[in-house]
C-alpha positions in Angstrom: 36.2 1.6 -6.0 39.9 1.2 -6.8 41.0 2.7 -10.1 44.3 3.7 -11.9 44.7 7.1 -13.6 47.7 6.0 -15.8 47.3 2.2 -16.2 49.8 2.2 -19.2 52.6 2.3 -16.7 51.9 -1.4 -15.9 53.7 -2.2 -19.1 56.8 -1.3 -17.1 56.4 -4.5 -15.2 58.0 -6.2 -18.2 61.3 -4.8 -17.1 61.3 -7.5 -14.4 61.9 -10.2 -17.0 65.4 -9.1 -18.1 66.3 -8.3 -14.5 65.4 -11.7 -13.2 67.0 -13.4 -16.2 70.3 -11.4 -15.7 70.5 -12.3 -12.0 69.6 -16.0 -12.4 71.5 -16.9 -15.6 74.3 -14.4 -16.1 75.4 -13.0 -12.8 75.3 -16.4 -11.0 77.8 -17.8 -13.6 80.4 -15.1 -12.7 81.6 -17.2 -9.7 85.0 -17.0 -7.9 86.9 -20.3 -7.8 88.9 -21.1 -4.6 91.3 -24.0 -3.9 90.5 -25.3 -0.4 91.2 -28.6 1.4 87.8 -28.6 3.1 85.4 -28.4 0.1 82.7 -30.3 2.0 82.7 -27.5 4.7 82.4 -24.8 2.1 79.5 -26.6 0.4 77.7 -26.8 3.7 78.1 -23.1 4.3 76.9 -22.2 0.8 73.9 -24.6 1.2 72.8 -22.9 4.4 73.0 -19.4 2.9 71.9 -20.1 -0.7 68.4 -18.7 -0.2 69.9 -15.4 0.9 71.4 -15.0 -2.6 67.9 -14.4 -3.9 66.7 -12.1 -1.2 68.3 -9.0 -2.8 66.7 -9.9 -6.1 63.3 -10.3 -4.5 63.5 -7.0 -2.6 64.6 -5.1 -5.8 61.6 -6.7 -7.7 59.2 -5.5 -5.0 60.7 -2.0 -5.1 60.2 -1.8 -8.9 56.6 -3.1 -8.6 55.8 -0.6 -5.9 57.3 2.3 -8.0 55.3 1.3 -11.1 52.1 1.1 -9.1 52.8 4.6 -7.8 53.4 5.9 -11.3 50.0 4.3 -12.4 48.4 6.6 -9.7 46.0 4.3 -7.9 43.1 6.0 -6.1 39.9 5.1 -4.4 36.8 6.8 -5.9 33.8 7.6 -3.7 30.6 8.3 -5.5 28.5 11.2 -4.1 25.0 12.3 -5.0 23.7 15.8 -4.7 20.0 16.4 -4.8 18.7 19.8 -5.9 15.1 20.7 -5.4 12.4 19.9 -3.0 10.1 16.9 -2.9 6.4 16.7 -2.1 5.0 16.3 1.4 2.1 13.8 1.3 -0.3 12.7 4.0 -2.3 9.5 3.5 -5.6 10.0 5.5 -7.4 6.6 5.7 -10.8 5.8 7.1 -10.8 2.9 9.6 -14.4 3.1 10.7 -16.5 0.0 10.9 -18.0 0.4 7.4 -14.5 -0.3 5.9 -15.1 -3.9 6.8 -17.4 -4.3 3.8 -16.1 -6.8 1.4 -17.2 -5.4 -2.0 -13.4 -5.4 -2.9 -13.5 -9.2 -2.8 -11.7 -11.2 -1.5 -10.5 -8.4 0.8 -12.4 -5.6 2.6 -12.2 -1.9 1.8 -9.5 -1.2 4.3 -7.2 -3.9 3.1 -7.7 -2.8 -0.5 -6.9 0.8 0.5 -3.8 -0.3 2.4 -2.6 -2.4 -0.5 -2.7 0.4 -3.1 -1.4 2.9 -0.6 1.7 0.7 0.0 2.2 0.4 -3.8 2.0 4.2 -4.0 4.6 4.6 -1.3 7.0 2.2 -3.0 6.9 4.4 -6.2 7.8 7.7 -4.5 11.3 9.0 -4.3 12.5 11.9 -2.1 9.0 12.7 -0.9 8.1 12.8 2.8 4.9 10.8 3.5 2.9 10.5 6.6 -0.2 8.4 7.7 -3.3 9.6 9.5 -6.1 7.2 10.4 -9.6 8.3 11.4 -13.0 7.0 12.5 -14.8 9.0 15.1 -11.5 10.6 16.0 -8.3 11.1 14.0 -4.8 9.9 15.0 -1.3 10.4 13.6 0.1 6.9 13.0 3.3 8.1 11.3 4.5 11.7 10.9 6.1 12.9 7.6 9.1 10.6 6.9 11.5 9.5 4.2 11.8 6.1 5.9 9.3 4.2 3.7 10.1 0.8 5.2 8.9 2.0 8.6 5.9 3.7 7.1 4.8 0.6 5.2 5.2 -1.5 8.3 2.9 0.9 10.2 0.5 0.9 7.3 0.2 -2.9 7.3 -0.7 -2.9 11.0 -3.6 -0.4 10.6 -6.9 -2.0 11.7 -10.6 -1.3 11.8 -11.7 0.6 14.9 -14.3 -1.8 16.2 -15.4 0.6 18.9 -16.1 3.6 16.6 -19.6 4.9 16.4 -19.2 7.2 13.4 -16.9 8.7 10.7 -15.2 12.1 11.3 -14.0 13.0 7.9 -13.5 16.6 9.0 -11.3 15.6 11.9 -9.2 13.3 9.7 -8.7 16.2 7.2 -8.0 18.8 9.9 -5.4 16.5 11.5 -3.7 16.0 8.2 -3.7 19.8 7.6 -2.0 20.3 11.0 0.8 17.9 9.9 1.4 19.8 6.7 0.7 23.5 7.5 4.3 24.3 8.5 5.9 22.3 5.7 8.3 24.1 3.3 7.8 21.6 0.5 7.1 22.9 -2.9 3.8 21.0 -2.9 1.6 19.7 -0.1 -0.9 17.0 -0.7 -3.5 15.0 1.3 -4.9 11.8 -0.2 -8.2 11.2 1.7 -9.6 7.7 1.5 -13.1 7.1 2.9 -16.2 5.1 2.3 -18.8 7.0 4.2 -20.2 10.4 5.2 -19.2 12.8 8.0 -21.5 12.1 10.9 -19.4 13.0 13.9 -16.4 15.1 15.0 -15.8 18.7 16.2 -14.8 20.0 12.7 -16.9 19.7 9.6 -15.2 18.6 6.3 -15.7 22.0 4.6 -14.1 24.0 7.4 -11.2 21.6 7.2 -11.0 22.0 3.4 -11.0 25.8 3.8 -8.1 25.4 6.2 -6.2 23.2 3.7 -6.8 25.8 1.0 -5.5 28.6 3.2 -2.2 26.7 3.6 -1.9 25.8 0.0 -2.7 22.1 0.5 -4.3 20.1 -2.2 -6.8 17.4 -1.2 -7.5 14.3 -3.4 -10.7 12.7 -1.9 -11.3 9.1 -2.9 -14.6 7.3 -2.2 -14.1 3.5 -1.9 -16.8 1.0 -2.2 -20.2 0.5 -3.9 -23.2 2.6 -3.0 -26.2 0.6 -1.8 -26.3 -3.0 -0.4 -22.9 -4.6 0.1 -21.7 -7.8 1.9 -20.8 -7.0 5.5 -19.3 -9.6 7.9 -21.4 -10.3 11.0 -20.3 -12.3 14.1 -22.9 -15.0 14.9 -23.0 -18.1 17.1 -22.0 -20.1 14.0 -19.0 -17.8 13.1 -18.7 -15.0 10.6 -21.7 -14.7 8.3 -22.1 -12.1 5.5 -25.3 -10.0 5.3 -26.3 -7.3 2.9 -26.0 -3.9 4.5 -26.7 -0.5 3.1 -23.7 1.9 3.5 -24.1 5.5 2.4 -21.3 7.5 0.8 -21.4 11.2 0.5 -19.7 11.8 -2.8 -21.2 15.3 -3.1 -19.3 16.4 0.0 -16.1 14.8 -1.2 -16.5 16.7 -4.6 -16.9 19.9 -2.7 -13.7 19.3 -0.7 -11.8 18.7 -3.9 -13.3 21.9 -5.4 -12.3 24.0 -2.4 -8.7 22.8 -2.4 -8.3 23.0 -6.2 -8.3 19.3 -7.3 -11.5 19.6 -9.4 -13.4 16.6 -8.2 -13.4 13.5 -6.0 -13.0 10.0 -7.5 -14.7 6.8 -6.6 -13.5 3.2 -6.8 -15.7 0.2 -6.6 -12.9 -2.4 -7.0 -9.2 -2.8 -6.5 -8.3 -2.1 -10.1 -10.2 1.3 -10.1 -8.6 2.3 -6.8 -5.2 1.4 -8.2 -5.8 3.5 -11.3 -6.9 6.5 -9.2 -3.8 6.3 -7.0 -1.6 6.0 -10.2 -3.2 9.0 -11.6 -2.5 11.0 -8.5 1.1 9.7 -8.6 1.5 11.1 -12.1 -0.1 14.5 -11.3 2.1 15.0 -8.2 5.7 14.5 -9.4 8.7 15.8 -7.5 11.0 18.2 -9.3 14.2 16.7 -8.2 17.5 16.9 -10.0 20.3 14.5 -9.0 24.0 15.2 -9.7 26.5 12.5 -9.3 30.2 13.3 -8.6 33.2 11.5 -7.3 35.7 12.2 -4.5 39.1 10.6 -4.8 41.6 9.4 -2.3 45.1 9.2 -3.9 47.0 6.1 -2.9 50.4 6.7 -4.8 52.1 8.3 -1.7 51.6 5.0 0.2 53.3 3.0 -2.6 56.2 5.5 -2.7 56.6 5.2 1.1 56.5 1.4 0.9 59.1 1.4 -1.9 61.4 3.6 0.2 61.1 1.2 3.2 61.9 -1.8 1.0 64.9 0.2 -0.5 66.2 0.7 3.1 65.8 -3.0 3.8 67.5 -4.0 0.6 70.4 -1.5 1.2 70.9 -2.7 4.8 70.9 -6.4 3.8 73.1 -6.1 0.7 75.7 -3.4 1.7 75.8 -3.6 5.5 75.1 -7.2 6.3 76.5 -9.0 3.2 78.9 -6.3 2.3 78.3 -6.5 -1.4 78.9 -3.7 -3.8 75.7 -2.7 -5.5 
């Protein structure tokens, strides 16, 4: 951004008015009269060089303008931001097992509802690194901790149900999340665990993974999504997709124990999108970054460039007036 430290100097541009008036209306009248037999020849010569009479005036006006701009001290300001403090490292661990296809979050299924509120959560964060883990019968890192929220949200949107999965390994999802956070130097480390079932497969049980999280100072916020009991579940038939009532079990007792082990009191359950959104917003409020931002400016002074330009134009004006036209200044 261009700014001037002493803009009052621009009032000095008014000096151009008397200078121009003097040269055009006073100095031009002080003419030398000659008696010559070839007046027509002299008029032709004067006509050809008449524009040169104003070149000196133009150059002097440019010099004055450049000097006044230099006195006004033009400078370019560059805004800089300094961030003091550390953000929070957050892993979103989302269940993508087959049961997440249940559509009790009408008109979308459990996974789509979870993705939607997770993306809303990501958009509200600032200066926090966030990663994504998905799990079904195995756990996979979809996105490591990153500040590039756009990339993270694109990856989140592409997350799909694992149609081939034969179970839900909550312990593996939690353990993989811990592995991504254990070496973090953030002031706070958090796992948001979203699932709709119970742990029925995997090499690591949820409580062992929770103990591991507690050892590294990682807090786990378990969220159970979906209704308990019979829910609408899409089935592929010869006539297309048909919905049947299916009983899906959710182990809230185990989720509560995971929360207790890691110091987040209790798990929370959402049976619709609004409840899930409210839970995510609550977590968002509880886990705020302690970041302080300081703004300052760096300046690039431009007045030496105007002084140099004025010097160049002064040389041009001197060369033209004194050497070429041989006028006395």
